N, C-alpha and C positions, 0 to 999 in steps of 0.2 A: 201561474205558468212557470215561473222561475223555480218555485219549490217542487212542483210536480214533475217537470220535464227537464228544464235546462240544467239545474243543479245535479239531479241524479245521473244524467247522461255525461256531463263534463267531468264531474268528480268521480263517477263510477269508471269512466274510461281511463282517466288519469291513474286511478287506483289499480285498475287492471294492468296497465302498462308498467306501473311501478312494481307490482307484484311479479310480473313476468321478468323484469330486469333483475330483481332481487334473486329469483330462482336461477336465472341464467348466470349471474355474476358468482353466486355461491358455488354452483356446480362447476363452472369454468375454472374458478380459482382452485378448487379442490382437485379436479381430475382433468381439466382442459389440456394441459401440455402432454400428459400421458395419452389421452384419447387422440390427439392430433398425430402423435407418433404412431399410435396403433392404426390410425387411418392411413398414414403414409405407407405402412408396411402391408396393408391388406387391400390395396387397390391395384393389384397386378392385372386383374380382369374386371370388366364392367360389373359382372355378377357379384364378385366379392366386394367390389367397391360399393355397390348398392346396399349389400347386407351390412357392411361395417358402418356406412354413413347413416343407415336407418337406426342402428343401435346408438350411435353417438348423438344423433339429433334427438332421439327419444330421451336421452339422458340430459343433454344440455337444454332441451326444450326450446330450440330455436333453429329452424331451417335457414333463416336469414343469416344467423351467425356462422353457420357451417359454410354457406355459399360465399360470404364475404371473406372468411378465413381461407377458403379454397382459392379464391381470386388472388389473395395476397401471396399464397404459396406459389401459384403459377407465375405471378409477376416477379417473384424473387428467384425463379428458376429452380425451385425445390420440388416442383410437381409438374408433370407434362400435361398438356391439354387432354390427350387421349385418356389419361387416367382419372380425369375429373368427371367424365360423363356418368359413371356409375354413382359418384358422390352426389351429383345433382338429383338423380332419380331417388336415391335413398333418403336424401334430405327431405324431399316432398312427402315420403311415406312416414318418416319418423316424426314429423311435426303433428301428425294426426293424433298422437297419444294425448296431447293437451286437450283437444276437444272431446275425445272419448272419455277422459277422466272427468271433464265437466259434465258430460251426459249422465254420469252416475247419480246425479241429483243429490250431491252431498254439500250443496251450498249452505245449508242450514248449520253445518258444522264449522263454518268459517271462523266465527268468533272464538269458540272454544279451542279450535286448532291453533289460532293465532296466539292466544294466551299461553297455552302449553308450550308451544315452540319458542316463544320469547323467554319463558322461564328456563327452559332447557338451555337456550343460547346464553342467557345470563349466568347460569350455573357453570357452563363450560368456560366462559371467559374468566370468571372468578377462580375456578380451579386452575386454569392456565397461569394465573398470576400468583396463586398462593402455594401450589404444590411444588416440592423440590424438583430439580431438573432430573434427578435419577429416577424418580417415580414416573415422571412424564415419559421418559425413555422406555421404561419397563412396560408401561400401559399406554401405548400411543393411540388412544381412542378419543382424546379430547378434541383434536382438530377435526376428524370426521364427524363427530357429534355436533360440533359448532357449525360446520357447513351444512350438515343435515338439518339442524334446527332452523337455519336461515332459509333453506329450501322450503321447508314446511311452512315457515312464516310467509314466504312469498306466495305459495300456493293458496294459503288461507286468505290472503289479500285478494287473490283472483276470485275466490269463491264469494267473498263479501261484495266485491265489485259487480259480480254477475247478478246477485240478488238486488243490488241497487239499480242496475240497468233494466232488470226485468220489471221493476215497479212502474215504469213509464207507460207500459202497454195500455192500461185502461184510460189514462189521461190523453194519450194520442188518439185513441179511438173516440173518446168523448168530444174532442175538438175537431173531428172530421179529417185529421191528417192521414189516417190510414185509407179512408175512402178516396181522398185526392190521389194518394200514391197508387192505389189499385186502378183508378180511372185512367191514369197515364200509362199504366202497364198493361192495360187490357189488350189482348191479342198479340202481345210481344213481350217475351221474357227477357229480351235483349236489354230493355231498360233496367231491369233488376240486376243483370250482370254488370252493366256499366256502373250502376250505383255501387255495387260491391267492389269493383275495381278501383273506382275513384276514392272511396272511403279508405281502402287499404293503402293506396298510394299516399294518401295524406298522413295517415297515422303510422305507416310502416309496420303494420302487424295484421296479418291475415287472421291470426288466432283471436285478436280482439274483435274484428268484424264478424267472424263466425260466432263468437260467444254472444255478441250483441244480437245477431240474427236468431240464435237459439232462444234467447230471452224473449224476443218479440213473437216468434212463432209459438213458443211454449205458452205464452200468455194469451194466444189467440188473436193478437194484433195483426199478424201477417199470415197469409196462407202459406202452406208448406211449399207449393211450387215456386212462389216468389222468393222464399227463403233459399231454396235450392239454387235458383238463378244467382242470388247474391253470393252464395258460397262459391259457385263456379267463377264468378267475376273476381272474387277476392284472391283467387289463386293467380290471376293475371296481374292484379295490382301489386302483389308482393314482389314482383320482379323489379320494381322501380329501385329498390335499395341496392340490388345487385348491379344495375346499370350505373348508379351513382358511384358505387365502389370501383367500377372498372374505368372510370374517367381518368385519362392520363396514364393508364397502365399499359402493359405490353399487349401485343396482338393476341396471344393465347388467352390472356386474362380477359380481354374483351369478348373473345369467343365463348368463354365460360359464361359470362353474363348473358350473352345473346342466346346461348343454348338453353338457359333457364327460361328466357322469354318465349322462345319457339316451342319448347315443351309444353308450357302452360297455355299458350294461345291455341295451339293445335288441340290440346286436351279440351279446352273450353269450346272450341268449334265443334268437336266431336260430341260432347255431352249436352250442350245446350238444346239441340233439337230433340234429344232423348229424355228431356226432363220428365215427361209423363211416365215413361218406363222406369226412370230412376226413382221417381216418387213411389211407384208401386213396389219397387224392390225394398226401399227403406221402410215402407209401411209394413211389409211382410216381416222385416227384421225386428221392428219394435213398434208398439202402439204409442209410445211417448213421443210427442212432437219435437221436443228439444233433442232427444236422442236421434231422431230421424235426420235432423240437420247435421249432427256430428257424424253419423254413418255416411251421409252424402259426401262429406269431406274425405272420409277414409276411402270410399269406393272410387271417387274421382282420382285421387293421388295414386292409389295402388294400381288401378287398371291402366291409367296413363303411363305410369312408370314401366309396368310389365310390357305394354305394347311398344314402348320406345326402346326397351332393352336390346332386342336383336340388332337394331340399327347402330348401337354403340360398338359393335364388333367389326364395322366396316374399316378396312385398312386406311381409308383416306384421312381419318382423323389424326393418325400419327404424323402425317405430312404437314399438318397445320402447326405443329410445334416450332417455335423459333429455333430450337436446336436440331430439329429434323430427326429426333430420336424419341422413342417412347420411354427410354430409361431416364430416371430422375436421380440426382445425387441424393445421398443420404442426408437426413436432417441432422443438425448439430445436436449434441447432447442436451437433454432437457434440463432446464434450471430447476432447482428444488422449489417446490410450491410453499 
């Protein structure tokens, strides 16, 4: 049991989270400060805030990171609450790029990609140490290549982790665990949503839970409708990190965290009863079971965000700012990366 289930799950999940953190750290160190300044200047309206946040989250590969940074900016008085609403919506949409990339079924390329990316990273590090300063100034590509190689290495670790987690499906089914799970979920998909929310709250990564669900559904260990319920629940569980980040912060910062909660809870309440129709929609989009789970995540976040967008234009939000104004002071000059 340890070799077939416990080790693949625990080590695979740890490897997945480590790969995600490597990607996030490399991209944030390379372009994070510039992207946050870009975010600050493109949040004049909820619509532009949603678009810019979608773009930045897709690059940084972490909606949680965007939400936490946004709470920090609001607590510091550098961003008003009214201007964060579009950021929250865009963060939910941008995070779908991770699961959609996973759905491309390129997990088998994980090991070759890891080896190539590590070789490129090692080459850029050696080049940075050995090349004269004037050459590096004339050809300033070593640093982007170095961060790009680390990003690719992180993504390859994610691919390897997914293949490892997918391997537990037959073992779970053979031991009756799937039958027990389905017996408890019979007649109520709420159980699956709660399971997805709890798992996400524990490991602080909806992408990891969705990836695990994709693996189980793709191997036939879980039915698609139960996987969809887990995906819906994972979007609620991911709010825990934002609530933790808002503890002890300003009132607008707490509003940002609770707005994230309300958006995802209302979205879950809307979509969970529509699971059969959602299953039919993703089945029409793709015959691949893992891809269907990824498309569920995308549909949930895109539709929820678009439905909530008109409410972001209500003037009442501006009055919730501690300054009483929708204008936010300019960010200080970004430090060199």
